N, C-alpha and C positions, 0 to 999 in steps of 0.2 A: 638536479632538484626537480621534483614533480609537484606542481601546484594543485591543490584541491579547492575548488570553488565552494566555499562554505556559507554562501548566502542563506542556505536553509536554516542556519542558526538564528536568523532574524525573524523566522516565521512560526506560526502556530504549528504544533505537531499534528499532522495528519499522515496518511499512509506514505506519501512520497517523501515527506520530511523524516519520518521514522526510518525509512530505507536509507536515506543519505546519512543520517546521524549514526545509526548502528554500524553501517559499513565503514564510516570514517573512523569511529572508535576502534574497530578491529584492524583497519589498515594502519592506524597509528601504532598499534602493537607489533605489526608485522614488518614495517619498513621504517628506516631512519632517513629516507631521502624525500620526505613529504613536507610541504609547507601549506598550512591551511590559512586561507585569507577570507575575510568577511567585511561587510560594512560595519560602521560603528554601533549601530542600533541592535546589538546582539540580545536575543531573548532567551536562548538556551545557554545560560551562563555556566552551568556545571560542565556541560559538554565542551564549551569553548575553552574552559580552563584546562580540561584534560587534553585537548588537542593543541594547546598553546597557540591559539589563533592569533594571527596578525591582522589588526584592523587597518584597512586602507581606504583611500578615497574620501570624498565629501558627500556624495549622494547616497541614496538608499533605493531598495527595490530594483525594478527593471532598469532604471537609469544607471544605477551602480553597476549592474551586470553588463549592460550594453556599452557603457562609456568608461567608467572608472576602472573596472577590472581589465579590459583589453589595453587601455593606455598604460596601466601599471605593468602589465606583462610585457608590452613593447619596450618600456624603459628598463626592464630587467632581463633583456636578452631573449625574449619570446620563449620561455620555458614551456614544456608540455603541461597541459591543463586537463584535469578530470572534473566534469560537472555531473553530479549524482542526482540532481533533481530534474524536473521536466523541462527546465529552461537552461540556456547557456548563451554566452556571447556569440552573436551571429557572425561577427567579423573575424573571429579567431579560428584558424584552421588546425592548429597543432593541438588538437584536443580529442578526448573521448567524451561523448555526451550520453545522456540517459533519456529514454522515453518509455513511460510505463504502459501506456495503452492509447487507443484512439477513441475513447468514450465520447469525446466531443464530436466525432464523426458519426458514430453508430447511434448515439442518443443525444442529438443536439438540443432536445427539449430540456435537458438537465442543466444547461449552462446559459449564461447571459450572451446576447449577440456579440458584445465586445470580447468576451473570453473566447468564443468560438472563432471569431475573425483573427484574433491574436495567434492562436495555435495553428489555424489553417494556413496562415501566412508565414509564420515563423518556421514551422517544422520543415517544409521543403527546402527553405533557404539554409537551415542548419544542416540537413542531411547532405547537401551539396558540398559542404566544406569539411566536415569532421573526418577523423581518421578511423573511428570505430563507434559503434552504438551499443549501449547496454539496454536490455529490457528484462522483464521479471518472469516471463513464462514462455513456453513454446507457443501457446495460444497468441500472446501478444506479438511474438516474432512473426508468426504467419500473418496476423492482421496488419502490422506495419509494412511488411514486405508487399502484401497484396495491394494495399491502398496507395502507398507511395512509390511502388516499384523499386524499393530498396532491396538489394540482394539478401535473402534470408541467411545465407552462410556468412554474411558480414556482420551479423547481429549476435552478440554474446548474451546468453540467458543467465541471469544472476538472480536466484530466487530470494524472496523475503524469508524471514525466520521470526523467532519469538525470543524476547528478552527473558533472562532467568527469573525475573520477579513474577512472571506468570507461571504459577505452580498450584497444585491441589492443596486443600486443607491439610495441615499436619494433624496428628492425633490430638495434640494439645489444644488446638484452636478451632476444631471442628464445631460448627454451630448450624442450626437450622433456621430458615426464614420463617416468619410468622405465617406466611401464606406461600403455597407453591407458585412458581412463576416461570414463564418463558422469557428469554432475554434476546433483544436485538440491539446491535450497535452499528450506527452509521449516521451520516448526515442524511436528512430525508429528501434528497433530490430525486427527480422522477425515476431514473433508471434503477434506483435502489429498491423500488417496488414495494414500499411500505404500505401504500393504500390497499393493495391486495392482501398483504400480510394481516393488516388490521381487520379487513373484512373476513378473512379466513378464521381468525381468532374469535371474532364476535359470532361466527356461525356455529361454534362448538356447543354441543349440548352435554350437560352433565358435569361441567367444570366451572360452576359458578364461583368457587372459592379460589380459582387460579387467576393470576394477574399476567399481563403482558407488560414488561418493562422495556422502555426504549431509551438507549443512551445515545447522545449526540445532539448536534444543533445544525442549523442551516448556516450557509456561508454566502457572502455577497456575490460570489461568482455563480452560485447555483440558482436555478429556477425551481424552487421546492415543489415536490409533488403534493397533491391535495390530500394529505394524510390527516383527515379530520377525525378526532376522537370524541368530540361533542361532550366533553366533561365526563366520559364514562369512568366510573370508579375503578373498573378492573384494568384500565390502561394507565400506566404511570410514565410520564415523560420526565426523565431524570436529567436531561441536559448534558453538558460536558462534565466528565468526572476526572479526577486525578487517576494515575495508574493504580495507586493503592486502592482507591474506591472501586475502580473497574475490576480489579482482581477479585474483590469480595463479591461483586455482582456475578461474575463468571462462576465462582466457586459455589454460590448458593442456588444457582438456577437449575431447574429440572432439565432444561435443554436450551441450546442456543439456536436461533432461527436466522438463516441467511438467505433472504429471498431475492437477491439482486439479479437483474436481467443481464448485467454486463460487468465483468471485473477483469482487469489485467492480471491480478493475483488474488487479493483479498486476505488481509492479515487477521481480521477478527475471528474467523473460525479456528485458525491455528491457536490464537490466544485462548479461546474457549477450551479447546482440546488440551492445551498445556495445563489448564486449571482443573481438569477432570470433568469438564462439562460435555455431555453428549451433543452432537451437532446434527441438525436437519437442514438441508440446503437445496438450493435451486440446481437443477441439472442444466447449467447454462454457462457459456463462455469458458473461462479458465477454471471454473470451480471444480469440475470432476478431475481435471489434471492435478490440482493442488491437493484435493482431499482424497483422491483414489476411492477405495472401498470403505473408508472410515466414517462415512456419513450416511444418513437416510435421506434419499433424494426425493424431490417432488418437481412437478411441472410449474414453473413460476408464473405462467399465464393462466393457470387453472386454480381458482380459489378452492374448489373441492379437493383437489389433489394436495394442496398445502394444508388444508384443514385435516385431512386424513392423516398426514404425517404428524401433525401436532397431536392429534388424538392418540395415535399409536405410541408415541414416545411418552406421553403423559400417563398412559394406562399401564405400560409394560415395563416393569422394573428390570426384567431380564434383558430386554432390548437396550435399555439405558446403560446397563452394565457392559454389554457387548460393545456399544458405541464408545464408552469410556476407554476400554482396552484398545480398541482399534485406533482411537484418537491419539492415545499416548504413543503408539507405534508410528503413526503418521507424522506427528510433530518431530519425532527423532530423525526423520529424513532431512530436516532443515537445520541449518546452523549459520549464524552470522559470520563465524570464523571461516567456515568453508566457503561461503559466498565472497568474503573478503579475499580469500586466497585466489578465487577465480578472477576477481578484479585485478589483483596484484600480477597474476600471470598475463592478463590482457595488457596491463601497463608495460610489462617487460617486453612483450613481443611487438607492441604497437607504438609506444612512445619512448621507451628507455634505451632503444638501440641494442637490445639483447635478441639475437636472431636465431635462437634455438628452434623457434617456430616461425613460420612465414607471417609477415605482417598482414593485417587485414587491409585489403585494397580500399582506396577511396571510391565512393560511389560516383559513377558517371550517370547523370540523370537521363541521358539518352539511351541507356541500355537497360534491359529488363532481364 
C-alpha cells in the first residue's frame, strides 16, 4: 500500500493544489495500490469522491499533517507516503515529498514573515529525512539544489499540464468580446509584477478601446504588490473565477500577459495557449523553459519593453495567429498522464521495492 497525503483536498485551488489534484486523479487510474487520506474538512468533494478518500484524524491544516497523519501511519505499519503539495510531515522518513520553488527565498517581499519563517525552517528539516524530492521544472531543480545543497540528481522533475476543459472556442460557440482586451491571471503579490504590467498598459497610445482584465485575488500569506488602478475604466479586476468562467476569458482575449519575475513553472500561460490565446511573457526564471519559442518575450523589469510587446500583439493579427499555432504545439508537450507515469516510476524505484532502477539516495546534509 502506498499512501497519498491528500490534505490538498481541504484547500483552495491554486497552482500547487492543482498539481496535486490532477496528479492524484491520474495516479488513481494508473495504480491499484494507492490509499488517499485527508482531514475531514474536504473542500474538493468531487475529486475526493473519485479518489475514494479516507478521512482520518481529528485536527485540520498543519496540525493534521504534522500530528494526525504520522500517528496514523505509525499505527498502520509505517507504509510509504507521497506528499504532492509543498508541505509534508517532518517526522516521517519513508516518503517522497514535493517542493515547487523557492520564491519565499528569492522574493521574500511577496510573503508574510510567518510564512517565510515556516518554509525556511521546515524545508531543510524535510530534506534531511525524505527518500526523494519532486519539483516542477529544471529551473526549480537547480534553484533548490543550489540553495539547500540538495543533490540535483536526487530531484525528480515532474511538469505541470493543462486539464481538458481548457480548449479553444468551437465553431458553434465562438463569440467576440464587446471590447478587445488583454488578460492576466494571478494573485497580485509582489513578484507577480502586476504594478509594472499596469504601468505598461496605461502607457499604450492608440488603444483607448482596449481593456486589461485581471483575474485572481490576494491571499493572507501574500504581501500584495501595490497594484493601484485608481478606478481606471480600462482596467477590470475580475476576482476569482470558476474554471468555466476562466476558460471564457482566455478564449476571448487578444493576448495573455504573464509578467512574473519568478515562477517555478507557471500554469496560466499553458492554460491560455490551450484555449487558443496568444501569450506574451517575461523572459525570467522558468518561463522560457516552459514556453520555449511559443511566446513573445519581454524584459519584466522594463516597462517600455512590456508595453512594446503589448502593442505588437494588439496590432499584428499575423503575429497573434503564429503565437496561437506555436502555443498549441507547446501545450502538447505536457500531459498530466505522462507526469503521473513519471511519479509512478519514482514510487516504484524509491518506495515500492521494485529495483529495476537504483533508488534515489537520501540526502546527507553534510555533503554537496
